[in-house]
C-alpha positions in Angstrom: -32.5 -6.8 -3.0 -31.8 -10.3 -2.8 -34.8 -12.6 -2.6 -32.3 -15.6 -1.2 -32.5 -15.4 2.6 -29.2 -14.7 5.0 -29.1 -16.1 8.0 -28.5 -13.4 10.9 -25.7 -13.1 12.5 -25.0 -13.3 16.3 -22.5 -12.5 18.6 -22.5 -12.8 22.3 -20.0 -11.9 25.1 -19.9 -12.1 29.0 -19.3 -8.9 30.8 -18.5 -8.5 34.6 -21.1 -5.4 35.1 -24.7 -5.6 36.4 -27.2 -5.3 33.6 -27.8 -1.4 34.0 -24.1 -1.0 33.7 -24.0 -3.1 31.0 -26.6 -1.7 29.0 -25.4 1.9 29.9 -22.1 1.3 28.4 -23.7 -0.1 25.0 -25.9 2.9 25.0 -25.0 6.4 26.9 -21.2 5.4 27.0 -21.0 4.4 23.6 -18.3 7.6 22.6 -15.9 6.2 25.1 -15.4 2.6 23.7 -16.4 2.6 20.1 -13.5 2.3 17.9 -14.0 5.2 15.4 -10.4 4.5 13.8 -11.4 1.7 12.2 -15.5 1.7 12.2 -16.7 5.2 11.1 -18.1 6.9 8.2 -15.6 9.9 9.0 -12.3 8.2 9.6 -9.5 10.3 11.0 -12.5 13.1 11.2 -14.7 11.4 13.6 -15.1 12.6 16.8 -17.8 10.7 18.7 -20.7 8.3 18.4 -24.2 9.3 20.2 -27.0 7.2 21.1 -30.2 8.8 21.8 -31.7 6.4 24.5 -35.7 6.6 23.5 -37.7 5.2 20.5 -37.2 7.2 17.6 -33.7 8.5 18.8 -30.4 8.1 16.4 -27.5 6.5 16.7 -25.2 8.9 14.7 -21.3 10.0 14.5 -20.1 13.4 15.0 -17.8 14.8 12.4 -15.2 17.3 12.8 -16.6 20.0 10.9 -20.4 20.3 12.1 -21.2 17.1 9.8 -23.5 14.2 11.3 -23.8 10.8 10.0 -26.7 8.8 10.9 -26.0 5.0 11.4 -29.2 4.2 12.5 -32.8 4.6 14.6 -34.1 3.1 17.8 -37.0 1.3 17.5 -37.9 -0.7 20.7 -36.0 0.9 23.6 -36.7 -1.2 27.2 -34.0 -0.5 29.4 -31.9 -2.2 30.8 -32.7 -5.8 29.0 -33.1 -4.8 25.0 -32.7 -2.3 22.5 -33.3 -2.6 18.9 -31.9 -0.1 16.3 -31.9 0.0 12.6 -28.1 0.0 11.2 -26.9 1.9 7.8 -23.9 3.6 9.0 -22.5 5.2 5.4 -25.6 3.7 3.4 -28.9 4.9 2.8 -31.7 4.1 5.2 -33.5 2.2 2.4 -30.5 -0.2 2.8 -30.6 -0.5 6.8 -30.4 -3.7 8.4 -31.1 -4.6 12.1 -29.4 -4.9 15.4 -31.0 -6.5 18.6 -29.4 -6.5 21.7 -30.4 -8.3 24.5 -28.7 -7.7 28.2 -29.1 -10.8 30.1 -27.9 -11.1 33.9 -25.5 -14.1 34.3 -23.7 -15.1 37.3 -22.2 -11.8 38.8 -22.6 -10.0 35.3 -24.4 -9.8 32.0 -24.4 -11.9 28.9 -24.7 -9.3 25.8 -26.6 -11.3 23.0 -26.5 -9.4 19.5 -28.3 -10.5 16.8 -27.6 -8.6 13.4 -30.2 -9.2 10.6 -31.9 -7.7 7.4 -28.8 -8.8 4.9 -30.8 -9.2 2.1 -31.6 -5.2 2.0 -27.9 -5.1 0.7 -28.5 -7.1 -2.5 -25.5 -9.2 -3.9 -23.0 -7.5 -1.1 -24.8 -8.8 1.4 -23.2 -12.3 2.0 -20.0 -10.4 1.8 -21.1 -7.7 4.2 -22.3 -10.5 6.6 -18.8 -12.1 6.6 -17.2 -9.0 7.6 -19.5 -7.8 10.6 -18.9 -11.3 11.8 -14.8 -10.3 12.1 -15.8 -6.9 12.7 -18.4 -7.4 15.7 -16.3 -10.1 17.8 -13.7 -6.8 17.8 -16.3 -4.4 18.6 -17.9 -6.4 21.5 -14.4 -7.0 22.8 -13.7 -3.4 23.0 -17.5 -3.2 24.5 -16.1 -5.3 27.1 -13.1 -3.4 28.2 -10.4 -6.6 26.7 -8.2 -4.3 24.8 -5.1 -6.4 25.9 -6.9 -9.5 24.4 -4.7 -11.1 21.5 -8.1 -10.8 19.3 -7.9 -7.3 19.5 -4.4 -7.0 18.8 -4.9 -9.5 15.7 -8.0 -7.6 14.9 -6.7 -4.1 15.1 -3.8 -5.4 12.7 -6.6 -6.8 10.5 -8.8 -4.0 10.2 -5.7 -1.2 9.4 -5.0 -3.6 6.5 -8.7 -4.2 5.4 -9.3 -0.5 5.6 -9.1 0.0 2.0 -11.2 -2.7 1.2 -13.9 -1.1 3.4 -14.0 2.4 2.2 -14.3 0.7 -1.3 -17.5 -1.2 -0.4 -18.8 1.8 1.3 -18.1 3.8 -1.9 -19.8 0.9 -3.9 -23.0 0.6 -1.4 -23.4 4.3 -1.8 -23.5 4.5 -5.6 -25.8 1.2 -5.4 -28.0 3.2 -3.2 -27.5 6.4 -5.3 -28.4 4.9 -8.6 -31.6 3.0 -7.0 -32.8 6.5 -5.7 -32.2 7.9 -9.3 -34.1 5.3 -10.8 -37.2 5.8 -8.8 
């Protein structure tokens, strides 16, 4: 763990849906839009993502063959305004970060504000991970907003495809760090 604070990553996006619909799309309907081919633990074997809507509920990926990979745990559940969950896809729970989502009515739609914090738990990988997630969350939020024809989505689709080997290498490195830390205890 690094002792130097790393600023939270903040992203927002405006969607044309009412607050309740925007909240439901990110939580209960996450499996319909989440980009599993580029943002998953199971890769090509990934089937869906499930968000259990309650404090203590899991956010997890179902993988072909009956496997599951927990991405996080819900720590605050305040529909339709706010949800907070831990975040550690493909990593040990000790390396969890925190994601807070706020759904704020604006005009005829809703502004989703995402805050991703806790980078320090990743140690030396924290600053690099934050830079990668800056791009990753921009991509994910555009898909959430159903903006698949956006030039940003097209460009990031190509970039995400090109970065997949690096993402796999970073995930293996983080897992090895987690395992070596657990073995030292």
